[in-house]
N, C-alpha and C positions, 0 to 999 in steps of 0.2 A: 454754371449748374443751376442758376436761379430760373432758367427758362423752362424747367420741367413743371408742367401743370400739377403733377402729383405732389410735388413739394409744396406748392402753394395751397393745395387742399389740405395737406398735412399740417400746415401752419395753423389752420383753424382749430386743431386739437392740441395745440401746444400745452395748454394748461392741464389737460388730461394726462399727457406724458409726464409732466413734472410732478403730478400727484403721486405717480408710482416711483418717484425718486430717480427719474431718467434725466440725464443732462441733455436737454433738447438741442442746443447748438451743435454739440459734438455728434449727436445722432443724425441731425439733418445733414451735416457735412459728409458723414459716412454713407448715408443713403444716396446723396447726390453723386458721390464718387462711384458707387456701385452702378447707378443708372447710366453715368457717363461711360463706364467701362463696358456696359452692355451694348452701347452704341458703337464701340470700337473693337468689336470682336474681330479675330483674324478672318478675313474673307475667304469664301470657298472658291476654288478654281473650277470653272466650267469650261470643258473642252481645252483646258490648259492655256486659254488665251483670254477669256472674259472674266473680269472680277465682279463679284456680286457683293456690294458693301452694305453696311447698315445693320440695324437690329433685326435679325432674322426672325426673332420671336414675334415682334410686332407685325411683321409681314405674314406670319402664319395664322393670325387671328381670323382671317377670312374663312378658314376651314371650320372654325368654331361657329361662325355665323351660319354656315350651311348645316351644321349639326343642329343648330337652334331651330331651323325650320321643321325638323322632325318632331319637335315638342308641340308645335301648334295644334295638330289634330287631337292630342290628348286633352287639350283644354275644353273639348266639347264632347268627350265620351260620356254617354249616359247622363244622368241627372244628379249624380253624387259628387259634390264639390270635394269631398274627402278623397274619392278615388282620383279625380282629375289632378288635384294638387299633390297627392301622394306620388303619382307617377311622375309629375313634373319635377318635384324635388328629388325623387329617386334618380332620374336621368341626370339632373344637375349635379347631384352628389357623386354619381359615378364618374362623370366627365371631369369634374374639378379635382376630385381626390385622386383619380388615376393620373391626371397631369401633375399633381403635387408629388405623388410617389415616384413617378417616372422621371420627371424633369427638374424637380426642385429639392429632392431629398439631399442631393449633393451640396446644395446651398445651405440647407438647414444644418447639415453635418460638417460644414466647412471649418477647418481648424486654422486656415491660413490667416484669417483676420487677427486672431490673437497673437500670432507670431509677428506679423507686420506692425501691429500697433502696440507691441509690448513696451516700447519706450515712450509711448504717448500717454498723456493723462486721461485715459478713457477707461472707465470701470466696466466690469463684466456685464452689469445690468444694461448699460447704455449700448454696448456692443451687440448684445443679444436682441435688444429692442430694434436696433437697426436691421438685423437679419429678419426679424419678424415683419417689420414694415416693408422691407424689400420684397419678401415673398408675397405679402398681402397685396402690394401694388399689382403684381403680375396675376395673382389669383383674381383680383377685381377686374382686370382687363379681360381675362378669360370669361368671367361671369357675365360681364357686359356684352361681350361678343356672342356668347352662347344664348343669353336670355334677352338681348336687346329687342329683337323683333317680336318674340313672344310677349314681352312686357308691353309693347305698343298694342298688340292684339288684345291683351288683358285690359288695358286702359279703355280701348274703344268698345269692347264687347261686354265687359263686366263692371265698369265704372271706376271712379277715382278712389273710393274707399278700398275696393278689392286690390287695386294697383298699389296703393300705399302700404297696405298690409303685406303684399307680396314683397315689396322692397325691404321692409323691416325683417321679414322672415329670411330673406336671402342674406342679409347682414349677419344674422345669428347663425345661419348655416355655414357661412364662410368662417366665422370664428370657431365654430365647432370642428370643422374639417382641419384647420390649421392646428388647433390646440390638441385634437385627438392624435394627429400624426406626431407632433412634437412630444407629447407626454408619453406616447408609446416608446419612442426612441429614448426618452429620458429614463424610463424604467429599465430598459435594456442596458443603458450605459452604467447603471448602478449594479447590475447583476453580472455582466460579462466584461471581458477586456480583450484587447489586441485583436488578432485575426479571428478569433472565435466570435467576437462581437460583430465584426464585419459580416461574417457568414450569417449570424442570427438576424441581422438587419435585413438581409436578402430574404430570409425565410418569412419574416414578418410582412415584408412587402407582398410576398406571394399570398399569404393568408389574408391580408387586407384586400387585395385584388379579387381573390376568390370569394371572400365574404360579400363584397359589393356586388359581384356578378350574380351570386346565388340569391342575394337579397331581393332581386327583382321578382323571382318566383314567390318568395315568402310574402312580399308586399301584395302581389296580385291576389294571393290566396287569403288575404285578410278580409276580402269582400265576398259576398254571396251573389252569384249571378243566376237569376231565375228569369228566363226569357229575356225581356227587355228591361227588367227591373234590377237595379243594382243597390244593394243595401249593405250597410256597415254595422257590424256587431263587435263590440269591444271584447278583447281577450287580454289576459295579463301579459302575455308575451309580446304584445304590441309595443310595450315600453322598450323592447330590444330593437325596434325598427325605427331609426331616426327620421326617415322621410315622413312617417306618420305623425311624429311630433310636430313638424313644421306645417303639416296639412291640417292639423286639428284646430288651430285658431280660426281658420276660414269657416269650418263647420260650426264652431261655437259662436264667434262674433258676428258672422254674416249669414250663417245658415239657421240661426236661432235654436241650435241644439245645445242647451246648457247642462247636459248630463255630467255627473261628477267625473267619469273617466275621461271625457273630452277636455274638461277643464284641467285635469291633471296632466294630460298629454300636452296641452297648450303651455302650461307652466313649465313643463320639462323642456320645451323648445327654447325657453328663455333662460331658465336657471342653469341647466347643464352647460351650455356654451359659455355663459358668463363665469361660472365657477372654473371651467376648464382653462379659459384664457387667463383668469386671475392666478390659478395655480402655476401655469407655465411662466408668467411674468415674475411671480414670487420666487420661483426656483431657477430662474435664468442663470444666476452666478454659479450655482451648483452644476447646472447643465453644461455650462461652458468649461468648467474645470474637468468634468468627466469626459468631455470631448477629446481631451488629450490622450485618452486611451486608444483612440483611433490611430495615433501615430506609432503605437507599439506593435511590433510584429513578432509573432512566435513561429517557430518552426517545429517540424516533427509531425507525425501522424499523417503524412502524405504518401506513404509507400503504396497504398492501394491505388491511388490516383495515378502514380507513376507507372504501375504495372498495366493499368488500363490504357494509358497513353501509349506505352510501347507496343502493347498488343494490337490496338487499332491502327497504329502507325504502320506496322508490318503488314497487316491485313489489307488496308485500304490504299497504301501508297506503293508506287512501283519502283522508285529509285531513291537514292540517299538524299538528293536535293529536296524532293517533295516531302520525305520523312522529316527532314530538318525543319522545313516550313510548317509541317503538321505539328511538331512538338512546340515550336515557337507560338503558333496560334493557340494551341491547347493551354499552354501555361499563361499566356496573356489574358485569355478569356477567364481563366480560373482566378487570376490575381487582381485584375483591374476592377475596382469598385464601381466606377462610372458606367462601365459596360454592363455590369450585373444589375445596377440600379435601373437600367433601361430595359433589359431583356427578361430578367427573372419573373417580374409580375405576369408576363404573358405565358410563362411556363405553367403557372398555377391555373390560370384561366383555361389554357389549352387542355390541361389534364381533366379538369372538372366538366368542361362544356359538353362532351359527348354523353356523360352520365346524367347531366342536368336535363338534356333533351329526352333521354330515355325516361327519366322521371316524369316529364310532362306527358309523354305518350302513355305511361302506365297510369297516370291519374285520370286518363280518359278511356282507359280500356282495362283488360284483364292481363294477368301475368302470362297466361297461356297464349293469348293473342300476340303478346310482345315477342316471346321467345320463338314463335313459329313464323314471325314476319321478317321483313328485310330491314328492320330498324337498326340493325348492326352497322348500316352505312353511316350512322351518326358518328362513327369513329373518325370520319373525315373532318369533323369540327376540330379535331386535334391539330389540323394543319395551321390553325391560326398562330401556332408557335413559330412556324417556319418563316413567314413573311417578315415580321419584325426582326427575327434573328439574322436573316440574310441581308437585310438592309443595314443593320447595325454593325455588320462586319467591316464596313468601310470607315467607321468612326472610332475615335479613341480619345480619352482624356489626356493621353500622352502622345498625341499625334505628331508632335515635333520630333519624336524619336524615329519617325519613318525614314529619316536619312540613312538608317542602317540598311535599307533595301538598296540604296545607291552604292554602298561600299561592299556589300556582300557579293560573293561570286555566284550570282543568280543568272542562269542562262535563259530563263523563260518566266515572264510575269504570270502567265497562265498557270504554271505549276504552283506558284505561291497562292494564287486565288483558289485553285483546286484544293490545295492543302487546307486553307482556311475554312472553306465550305465543308470539307470532309470532317475536319476537327469539330466544327460547330454541331454538325449532325450527330456525330458519335458521342460527343460529351453532353449535349443538352436535349436533342430531340429523341434519339434512340432509346434512352432509359425510360422516358415518359411513354413512348409508343409501346415498348415491350410490356410495361405494366398494364397499359390499356388493353393490349391484345390478349394478355393472359386473363384479365377480368372479363373481357367480352367472350372469350372462349368458354369460360365457366358459365356465363349466362346463356349463350346461344348454342353451345355444343361444338363438336369438331367439324361440323358441316361448313362453318364459316372460315376455316383455316386457309383454303385457297384464296378466298377474297381478302383476307388479312395480308397475305403475301403480296397480292396485287396492290393493296393500299400502301404497303411499305415501299415497293418500287415506284409507285406513283408519287410518293412523297419525295423520293430522290429526284425524279424528273421535275416535280414542282419546285424543289429547292434550287435546281439549276436555273430554271426560268426566273425565279425570284431574285437570285443573285445577279443574273444578267441584267435584269431591269433595275435593281437597286444599286448595284455597284458602279455601273457606267464605266467599266474598264479601269477603275481606280485600284490602287494597291490596298490590301487590307489594313485597317487601323491607321490610315493616313490622313483622314479628314477630322477637323475639330468636332468634338462631341456636341457642342452647343448648336451646331447647324443641323443636327438630325431632326429637330422639332419640326422645321419647315419642310424639309425634303422628304422625310419619312412618311408622314401621315397620308398624303395624297397617293403615294405609291402603295401603301398598305391597303387602301380602299380598293384599288384596281386588282391587287393580288388576291384579296378576299373574294372578289367576284369570280376570279379564275378557279377557285375551289369548286364552285358550282359546276363548272365544265367537267372537271374530273369525276364528280359524283354522278352527273347525268350520263356520261358515257359508260361508266361502270354499271349503273343500273340497267341501261339499255342492253349491254352485253350479257347480263344474266338472264335476259328474256329469250335468248336464242340457244339452241343446243350447243354444248361445249363452248359457250361464249366466254366463260371465266378463264379456262386455260388459253384460249386464243388471245384474249385480251392481255393475259399475263405475258405471253410471248411478244405481243405488240409493245407493251409498256417497257419490257426489258430492252428491246431494240430501240425504243424511243429514248431510254436512258443513255444508251451507247451513242446514239446520234446526237442527242442533246449535249452531252459532255464534249463531243468532238466539234460541234458547230458553235456552241455558245462559249465554251472555254477551250479553244483549240491550242494545241501545243505548237508554238512557233519559236524557233531558236533565235532569240535576240536578247541583248543585254539591257538591263534597266538603265 
């Protein structure tokens, strides 16, 4: 375990950990074991013959390097360093916090450590510190991958002082992100218990994801754009936008703007993260004790969900085998926390995205211009729910239970896959789409109803394509959840580009007489053909 560079770096801060009452040797051993286990994850089977071994998370960091290239142009936008760094820290905060919520909440909320180490002389403070360090190591790797090349560009183009200040601010940003997520969960653990707590955690993840997504527009509107001149004018609500905290020191220390608001924003970037991480470390034993609530399960209050499950099962499935698979997938998606940790944040973003882009249009035009235009096609942005959902259907935190498919009387794997896809759309996508469609109808009138029907059937066809690309013929919930980080992101980029194809064709069809009803017929036929070609029913046993 001593060959991990991260452990050797951690040794440099041994005295700091001991200052907080943490037993450093025990913490180091636990962190080393966690890193070792990360390298020994169950390998994914490719084409049922080739094993892919190793730490898949580390291999996925190349994708964050590509994302980091997008940041570079923002370093040279206008002449306002406040705008430049505000956008850079906004992108960094979005990427890192999204990764933390989607991929590491299950680590932060893990209760197995306490059970396994119950007989060992390890106190709660040390155990929670090990969790924090474990997450921090991976968050640091993501940050280095995301901002490594932009950091080199900053060093070359803006100088050594700018570069050093950027590194310091990134450290405080990381502390703030980790502490904010942990404290949010800590508060919830004090208020809720059992299954209700698990549901509330998912709701908080949705709100955090939506808040970060919407925060982009709030951040941009903090600046005044007049021709080629960009100016910043302080408002009290800027204290609610964390990226501006971390951008303020550049304007103050390097830009020569020593106004009181900028000084206060700069101090906030240091004080709030330090206080937040201090509070988390101080309350770690209480946090660990409250985590035991996650092991409690409560029943009842699920009758409405059972009615919906049975209704959609009878409507969407053609035989008893498919209905049984439909109910199995519905219940598993409803109960498995790891699956919800991955998927639910995209539900919130997918719901808000169309309305956010309508808001952008409205800010540059009039209300009358909007409701008489074809901006209702913004509803296609809701499709960003479908890609991650279709890909994640192959993964499960309980993937070893997939042996049940081998002993169940299943005559066709495709029926199982069809049922899983139908259950995911009925349970997660359809409620979001119906609410969006109702609100869009209120905004744009009844004239868009035929187009909304086209969008719905297009979503079904798009979902089949996504599932065919993402699942690769595997059974639902049969692959380890930890491997979804590497395999899912690249596929999601491809599938998001495919959304533009559906939008473009739909817009072109509205330009010709009777184009919408013709396109509706084509899409319905496309759905039928797509289901038969991509998920064909072949009678064979698993």
